[in-house]
C-alpha positions in Angstrom: -4.3 8.0 -23.9 -8.0 9.9 -24.1 -9.5 10.4 -20.7 -12.4 8.6 -21.4 -10.2 5.3 -23.1 -8.2 5.2 -19.3 -11.9 5.2 -17.6 -13.4 2.5 -19.4 -9.9 0.4 -19.2 -10.1 1.1 -14.8 -14.0 0.1 -15.0 -13.3 -2.9 -16.9 -10.8 -4.2 -15.1 -10.6 -1.8 -11.8 -9.2 -5.2 -9.4 -6.2 -5.0 -11.2 -5.9 -1.3 -11.3 -3.6 0.4 -8.9 -5.5 3.0 -6.7 -2.8 5.5 -7.6 -4.1 5.5 -11.4 -7.4 5.9 -10.1 -6.7 9.3 -7.7 -4.4 10.0 -11.2 -7.8 10.0 -13.4 -10.2 11.7 -10.4 -8.0 14.7 -9.9 -7.8 15.3 -14.1 -11.4 14.4 -14.1 -12.5 16.9 -10.1 -12.4 20.0 -12.4 -14.9 19.2 -15.0 -17.9 19.1 -12.6 -19.4 22.2 -12.4 -21.1 22.5 -8.7 -17.8 23.3 -6.1 -19.5 21.3 -3.5 -19.0 18.4 -5.1 -15.1 19.2 -6.0 -14.3 20.2 -2.7 -15.9 16.2 -1.7 -14.4 14.7 -3.9 -10.5 16.0 -2.7 -11.4 15.4 0.9 -12.3 11.7 -0.6 -8.9 11.9 -2.3 -7.1 13.3 0.1 -8.1 10.3 2.8 -6.7 7.8 -0.2 -3.5 9.4 -0.5 -3.2 10.0 3.6 -4.2 6.0 3.7 -0.9 3.4 3.8 -3.0 0.2 3.7 -3.3 -0.9 0.2 -6.4 -2.3 0.9 -7.9 -0.3 2.4 -6.8 2.8 -0.9 -8.5 0.2 -3.1 -11.6 -0.3 -1.1 -12.4 3.3 -1.0 -11.7 3.9 -4.9 -14.2 1.6 -5.7 -16.1 3.5 -3.7 -15.6 6.7 -5.9 -16.5 4.7 -9.1 -19.8 6.7 -9.4 -17.7 10.1 -10.6 -16.0 7.9 -13.1 -19.2 6.5 -14.8 -20.8 10.5 -14.3 -17.4 11.5 -16.5 -18.4 8.9 -19.3 -22.0 10.0 -19.2 -21.2 13.4 -19.8 -21.7 15.1 -16.4 
């Protein structure tokens, strides 16, 4: 399945998508951002989510990163 299709599936059914799947996709799109600061910021956010043990908090933090998925679909 293409990355674009995976992102669309996540956006269409965010509530039923695992935070692990969302983070996997974010890790795939991270290198495509041209700005190093954006890549580093996103990596920090991803790491913060990975370090969390509360699934509800992970999902809440993933929701805040939805704009990165939208940017990817719009062509960065």
